[in-house]
C-alpha positions in Angstrom: 9.6 -29.8 -8.7 6.9 -31.1 -11.1 3.9 -28.8 -11.6 1.6 -31.6 -10.7 3.3 -31.9 -7.3 2.9 -28.1 -6.7 -0.8 -28.3 -7.8 -1.4 -31.2 -5.4 0.2 -29.4 -2.4 -1.8 -26.2 -3.0 -5.0 -28.2 -3.0 -3.8 -30.0 0.2 -3.1 -26.6 1.8 -6.5 -25.4 0.8 -8.1 -28.4 2.4 -6.4 -27.8 5.8 -7.3 -24.2 5.7 -11.0 -25.2 5.1 -10.8 -27.7 8.0 -9.9 -24.9 10.4 -12.3 -22.4 8.7 -9.7 -20.0 7.5 -10.8 -18.0 4.5 -8.5 -16.4 1.9 -8.8 -13.1 0.0 -10.1 -13.3 -3.6 -6.8 -13.1 -5.4 -5.7 -16.4 -4.0 -8.5 -18.1 -5.9 -7.7 -16.5 -9.3 -6.8 -19.0 -12.1 -3.9 -18.4 -14.5 -6.4 -17.4 -17.1 -7.9 -14.8 -14.8 -4.4 -13.4 -14.0 -3.8 -12.7 -17.7 -6.7 -10.2 -17.6 -5.5 -8.3 -14.5 -4.2 -4.7 -15.0 -2.1 -2.3 -12.9 -4.7 -2.2 -10.2 -3.1 -5.5 -9.1 0.5 -4.2 -9.0 0.7 -4.5 -5.2 0.2 -8.2 -5.5 2.8 -8.6 -8.2 5.4 -6.2 -6.8 5.3 -7.5 -3.2 5.0 -11.2 -4.2 1.7 -11.8 -2.5 0.2 -15.2 -3.0 1.1 -18.9 -3.2 4.7 -20.1 -2.7 5.8 -23.7 -2.7 9.5 -24.5 -2.4 11.9 -27.5 -2.1 14.8 -25.1 -1.6 16.3 -26.4 -4.8 17.1 -29.8 -3.2 14.6 -31.9 -5.2 13.0 -33.6 -2.3 9.9 -31.6 -1.2 8.6 -34.4 1.0 11.7 -34.1 3.1 12.9 -30.5 2.8 10.4 -27.8 1.9 7.1 -26.2 2.8 4.4 -24.1 1.3 3.1 -20.7 2.3 0.8 -17.8 1.4 1.9 -14.2 1.7 -1.3 -12.3 2.5 0.2 -8.8 2.9 3.5 -7.2 2.5 5.3 -3.8 2.2 8.3 -3.2 0.0 11.5 -1.6 1.3 12.7 -0.8 -2.3 9.4 0.9 -3.2 8.4 2.3 0.2 7.0 5.5 -1.4 4.5 3.4 -3.4 4.0 0.7 -0.8 4.3 2.2 2.7 3.3 -0.8 4.7 6.0 -1.7 7.3 4.7 -5.2 8.0 3.9 -8.5 6.4 1.7 -11.6 7.2 2.0 -15.2 6.0 0.3 -18.5 6.5 2.7 -21.5 6.3 1.8 -25.2 5.8 4.3 -27.8 6.9 3.8 -31.5 6.8 4.9 -33.7 9.7 7.7 -35.2 7.6 9.1 -31.8 6.4 12.0 -29.6 7.4 12.7 -26.0 6.6 16.4 -25.3 6.6 18.4 -23.2 9.0 18.5 -19.5 8.2 18.4 -16.0 9.5 17.2 -12.6 8.2 19.5 -9.5 8.1 16.6 -7.0 8.4 13.3 -8.8 9.3 12.0 -9.4 12.7 9.1 -11.9 12.9 6.7 -13.7 15.2 6.1 -17.3 14.3 2.8 -18.6 15.6 1.5 -22.2 15.7 -2.1 -21.5 14.5 -3.4 -25.1 14.3 -2.4 -28.7 14.0 0.6 -30.5 15.5 3.6 -29.3 17.6 6.1 -27.0 15.9 9.8 -27.4 16.7 12.1 -24.4 16.1 15.8 -24.8 16.6 17.6 -21.6 17.6 21.2 -20.4 17.5 22.8 -17.0 17.8 25.0 -15.9 14.9 28.6 -14.7 15.1 29.9 -11.4 13.6 31.1 -13.3 10.5 27.5 -14.7 10.1 28.5 -18.3 11.1 26.5 -20.3 13.6 27.3 -19.7 17.2 27.1 -23.2 18.6 28.2 -22.2 22.1 26.4 -19.2 23.5 23.0 -19.5 25.2 20.0 -18.0 23.3 17.4 -15.8 24.9 14.0 -16.4 23.3 10.6 -14.7 23.9 7.6 -17.0 23.9 4.3 -15.1 24.0 5.9 -12.3 26.0 7.9 -14.6 28.4 11.7 -14.5 28.2 13.6 -17.8 28.4 17.3 -18.6 28.0 18.1 -21.9 26.4 21.3 -23.7 25.3 22.5 -23.2 21.7 20.7 -25.6 19.3 17.6 -26.0 21.5 14.4 -27.0 19.7 11.7 -24.8 21.2 8.4 -26.5 21.3 5.3 -24.5 20.2 1.9 -26.1 20.9 -1.1 -24.7 19.0 -1.6 -21.1 20.0 2.0 -20.5 21.1 4.4 -18.1 19.4 8.1 -17.1 19.4 9.7 -13.8 18.4 12.7 -14.1 16.0 14.9 -11.1 15.8 17.3 -10.4 12.9 20.4 -12.6 12.7 18.9 -15.3 15.0 19.4 -18.6 13.2 16.3 -20.8 13.2 14.8 -23.8 11.4 11.4 -25.5 11.4 10.2 -29.1 11.8 7.2 -30.9 13.3 7.3 -33.1 16.4 6.7 -36.7 15.0 3.3 -38.1 15.6 1.5 -34.7 16.1 0.5 -34.0 12.5 0.7 -31.2 9.9 0.7 -27.6 11.1 -0.6 -24.2 10.0 1.9 -21.6 11.0 1.2 -17.8 11.1 3.9 -15.3 10.5 3.6 -11.6 11.4 6.7 -9.6 10.6 8.4 -6.5 9.2 8.5 -6.3 5.4 9.5 -9.6 3.8 12.0 -9.8 0.9 12.8 -13.4 0.0 15.2 -12.3 -2.7 17.7 -10.4 -0.5 17.0 -11.1 3.2 17.5 -14.8 3.7 20.9 -16.1 4.9 20.8 -19.9 4.8 23.5 -21.9 6.5 24.4 -24.2 4.8 23.3 -22.4 1.5 20.3 -23.6 -0.4 18.0 -22.2 -3.1 14.7 -20.5 -2.5 12.4 -20.9 -5.5 12.2 -24.3 -7.3 12.8 -25.1 -10.9 9.5 -26.4 -12.3 8.9 -29.2 -14.7 5.7 -28.4 -16.5 4.0 -31.8 -16.6 0.5 -30.3 -16.3 -1.2 -26.9 -16.4 -0.9 -24.8 -13.2 -3.8 -24.8 -10.8 -2.7 -21.5 -9.2 0.3 -19.3 -10.2 3.0 -18.9 -7.7 4.0 -15.5 -6.3 7.0 -15.2 -8.7 5.0 -16.3 -11.8 2.5 -13.5 -12.4 2.2 -12.1 -16.0 2.8 -8.4 -16.6 -0.2 -6.1 -16.2 -2.5 -6.1 -19.2 -2.8 -2.3 -19.3 
């Protein structure tokens, strides 16, 4: 992805958050220059990858496959003594034209909430013991505390305010119902680790290669400089 494209999508994300009067913590407004002055007091942000995240999954077509998100809080299973939080929270922005690829998590359970905007579609499949997609068995989903059983591959529709619980090893993808507009998604989950706990099927990347065609507006969560002190 070009840095100019990443800068533009972050600004677009900020505009939609402002439209729905959602405020962000201070560190999400820090410039790259400010980040260079931050010491070890900010290690929780660095170590747990809090902050901005924009991905095209390494496919080179963000407008079609990709989304952007903010990790607001997170624990760290590898450093649980230092960071004892057992939970994480994200805000995700997905445009009407975008798709987030099919995947599951080995460890993380999460609730996906349609916070505002259009209608979110989440396709669900069970997984088989060899981690392949089970295209036959029915899937039991929990929507805001109500259990439903649906055929494999069903796209569950979430209107604004609705949520679905996603247990470990349940395959799921994200898209937007055409004609309903971009969506702000909330995610409340166990600790998040995007480096080791995502099983994409078929495989894709996670963090984009970046062409630096202009200076960064905000640093992404995997770009922070080391602590100054």
